[in-house]
N, C-alpha and C positions, 0 to 999 in steps of 0.2 A: 431391323425390323425387329420388334418382336412376333411370334404367332400371333398374337392379340392384333396388334396393330395390320399383320399380313391378311388375316380373314376378315379382316372390318373395313380397309377397305377394298380387299375384294369384293364383300358385299354389297358397300356404298356404290362403288364403279361400275361393280359389273349390274346393279338395279339400273342405273342410269342410262350407261350402253343399252342396255336393252329394250328402255324406255324410250330410247331417240330411234333407234332401229323401227320398233314395233308402232309408232306414231305414222310413221307413213303407211302402213299397209292397216289400221285399224277401221275397223267398219267393213270391211269388203271380203268377198270369199276368195279360199284359195286359187279358182277359176279365175275371175276377175285380177287376182293380185299376178297372176301368169300374162294374162294377155295386158296387161299396162305395161310390167316391165319386160315381156317380151323374156319369158324364163322366171324359176324363181328367186328370191330374193338372197344373197350372198352378203349382204352389208349395207352401209349407207344407199340412200337410193332418196332421187327427190320426190315432190309430192304427187300422189295419186292425181290429184287433180292438178294440172301443171297451172292454170288461173285459179291458185288458192283462194284467191282475193275476194271474189266472186263466187265461186262453186258453190258455196255453202254461206250467203249470206249473216244469218244469224249466231255461225260461227266462224267467222274468217280466219282462220289460225294456216300457221305456216309449219304444218306436219310435215317432216320428212328433211333430207337436208342435214341429217345428224342434231338436229334441234329436241331438244329433251322437253317433256312435257308436264301436265300439271303432278304427274307421280312424282316424279322428282322434284320440283318445286316443293310439294308435299313434304316428304323426305327430308330434304334439306332444311325446310320448315322447324320437322320436327327436332332433327337435330340440334337446331338452334336453339330450342326449347330447351333441351337435357342442358347444355350446358348454361344456360340461364338459372334454371332450376337446382343442376348441382345433384340430384338425388331421383329416386324414382317417381314417375307420375300417375296420376290418377286422372280421373273425367274432371277433377276443379283446375287440374292445371291445362284443361283443353281452354277454361274459360280466362283462364289469370293469364296465360303465355301464348298460347294458340292463335288464338282470336287478335293478339295484337298484332302476329308475324302477319296475319293473312290482310288487316288495315292500317299499320301502322307508318310502313317505310316503302318507296316505290323502289323496284329494282330492275334488272333487265330481266325481261320476258320475251325468248325466244322465238315460239310461237306469235305473238304480237310485233317482232323487232321496234321493240319500243319501253321506254320506263314503264312501269306501271306498278299497280299494287297487285299484290296475288289476288285477293280476292276479285280484281278484272277479269284475271283469267280462268279460276278456276269451276271446275259444271257446279251445276245448281244444287247437286248432294254434297259437294262441302261447302257451299254460300252457307249451305242449310247451316253449320256450325255457329256461323256467325250470326244468321238472322234469329236463329233458337237462343243463346247466348250470352252476346251482346245487345240486342233489340228485345226479345221476350223475356229475357229476368229470366230465364227457366231453370229450374234444379238440374246441375250439371248432369247427375248421375240416371237424367231420365230423359235427356233432351235428344237421343238419337231416336227416339221413341214417335212414329210416325212421318219421318225420312222415309224415300222410295230404299228397299233395300239392294245394295248393289254391294260393288269389293270397294267401292271408297276409302275405305276405314282399313281393309288390306294391304291396298297398292302402296304406301306410305308409313306401314308398321313395323318394316325392317329394323328400324334401329333399336326397336324395344327386345329384339333379340339378339342386337349385340350387347346392350345394358345388363340382360341376365345370360351373358356367355355361356353357354354348356350347362344351362337350368334350365329345361326349356316350360318346365313347371311353372315355374317363374314367372317365363316371360308369355304365358299362356295368360297368366293369372292377372298381370299387368296390363296384357294387352286389353283384354277384354273391359277391364277396370276404364281406362284409358277413353276408349272408342265409345263407351258406353251414352256418349256426348254427341256422337255422332251420326253411332248405327245402330240396329236390333237386327234380332233375329237372325237368319244366318248372315247376314254383311257381318255384324259381331263378331259372332262365332270363325268367321272365317279368317277375320284380323286375330284373333287368337291362335288359332290353329297357325299359322303364316310366322309370327313373331317365334312360336314354339320352332317351328322347321329352321328358320333363322340360325336360334339357340344351341339346338342339337347339330345343326351343319358348322355351328363353329366349337365342337366341341373334339378336340384332340382325338383322332381314330374315327372319329365320324365316318357314314357312310351314307351313299344312296338308299341301301335301303333302311338303316338305322334311321334317316331322315323320315322315310315313309312310315314306319314302323312308328314314331314318335308320333306322328301325326294322327296316325289310327287310334293310338291310345290316348289321346287325347279331347281327337275332334267327337261330336256329339250329334245324333239326328240326322239328318239327309246331308251334312257336309260329309262326316264319317261315314257314309254310304257311298255316295259319289266320288271321294276322293278312293276307297278301295276298289269301287268298279272301273273306276278310270285304267288307276295303276294298275289293276289284272289285266287290263289288255293290251296296258302298254309292254308289257313283260313281255309277250306274245310279238313285239313290231322290232326288226332289226335298226330302223333308222326312220326319221320325220317324214321322211317324202313318203307318200303312201299310206301315214297313218291317219291322213285327217276323219275319212269316212268312220271308220273302227272307234276312233275316240269319242269324237261324234256321238256317234249311236250310245257307244258306253254312256253317257254326260248327258244326254236325252232326257231320260226321265227325272232326274234331279234338277232341271236347270227350266226357268221360269221364264227367258229370255226366246222367242221365238227363233226357229232355223233361219228365217227370213231376219237376220240383224236388227234391223230397223222397224218392222214391220210387229209391233208385240200388242198380244191382247191385253184385256183385262186384270188377267193374274199377273202379270208378271214384277216383278221385282216387291212384291209384298210377302211380308211375314209369314214363317212357314216351317211350318218343324221337319217336313220331308224333303224340302230342297236344299239348292246349295249353291252357290255362285257356281260359273262354270272357270272363274281365270284360277283358282289356286289349283283345281285338282287338274286341268291342263299343263298349269307349270310345272307340278309336279310329275305327271305323266310323261311330258319330253324331256324332265331331270333321269328318268327313268330309261326312258326310250336310249337318251345320248350318253347313260350310264354317270354321269355327274361330271361330260363334261360340257364347258362353259358353250363353246360356238354353236353345239349343237342344240341345248337347252335351248339356249336362244335364237336360233333361227327359226326351229320347231313351231314358236310361237309368233313369228314375227311374220310364217308362211303361212301359220291358219288362219289369219285373218280374225273378224270379229274383234274383240277386246285385244288385238295382238300388243298395245305395249304394256297394258298392264298384264298380259300372260307371260309376255318376255321380261320384262321387268320383273316381277318375281320369281322365275325363271334364274334370272341373271344374280338376283340376289341371294339366292338359293347356293347354284353353282361355284357363283365368288367366294363364298364363306368359307363352304369346303375346298374348294380350289388354291386361295388368297388372289393377293392381284394380279400374279403370275397368268393367274388361268385367264384373268380378262385379253384380247389381243390389245398390245397397246397401241396398234395404230389408229384402232375404237375410240376406247380409252383417249389419243389425243385429237383425234378428228372431231368427236361430241364435243370434247373440251372446246374447241378452238371453233366451230361452232356455233355454240350457247352461249361461249361466253361465261361459260363457268369452271371453275376448279371442281372435280371428280374427284380427286383424291383425297384433298385439305379436310371435308365432311369427313370420312370414313376414321382420318388421325383422331379426329377432334371428338366422334362419339366412342374411340379406343379410349380417350384419355376420360372420359365419364363413366365409361365402364369401371375403369380401374379405382377411383374415386369411390361410384357406391358399390362397389365388392369390399373395399377396404372399411366402409361404415355397416356393411350388413354383417361381415367378420367379426367388427366389434360389438355389434348386438346380440351378434350368435353367441358369441363367447360368453357377454353377460348373464343371456339366458339360460344358458349350459347351468354357469356356476349359481348363478339362483335356484336353477332348478334342482342341482345336485343339493345345496343346500337343503330345500323343501323335502327329498325324498332321505336325508341320511335319519337313520333307528338311533 
């Protein structure tokens, strides 16, 4: 296995495992998580609500038991889109390729325990893609405007970082273009920064510090301020256990989602220059605390609660890209793959193959441009 394949599979499998572990604790507080499970979560656990079919009639999802959630469904869909497109993606690719992935064919949805369209599982903020592009015929470059501002684009954008491996500036630019069809404001910004973090983590010699430095170099406005504040707070902490109050205090000034997670005010999730999603800064913070260790990066997000699946998935993607597939506990990969009836490793190989083809074409264009410019500049 080449280093490209190793880091790509680590990234994609690492994201899926983090997603599955965090699904069980999503929406709850650290105190509620400890009370429910008799201590902190250290691996795959059952649903927070044992009677999950009736606990939330509006969203009867079987979270826990190693089931991947919509984060991974969307990530794998984006990988299939890259395979079909065979090159870089932009906002128009969202309309031409992503929409058909969401509404074109049934697949096994672990949380529904049934064959269904991905569209029937994804959250309303992702259903927006289909509503705006398929039914609304909106210009793809503007379709994200008006959607709630959340982590919906950042949660599945890791493949953009793999395709632009070792080139975070290109990853940022591509993710910003692509996700303009889905998100706006700091939700779109977070997607660009997340893709850049993965691209940097894919680079040989990359470290936790270089990943954080890359995000701070590229991030704008409240997203940059939040990452800086939360990662600075994380540097003084030795373990995720006992870190949550400190990290939440650092994040609070930039977050529009209330401390009581399900009780949001009128200002929540609206466009802003000074705010940030919580998930990416927290994922980076747990990466800093864990010094890049995959297991502790993910478990920090899982036990933090709130949007635990997305925090753990983003942290898992970056830690997996840094450490490669061996960094992701093999037993978790096996258990989550079996429980979800999903191959967690093959999509990583698939996106690595796309990255090779894209890089070859980029190199051809760059050399043609260099030759043309050299001819222009001859005296």
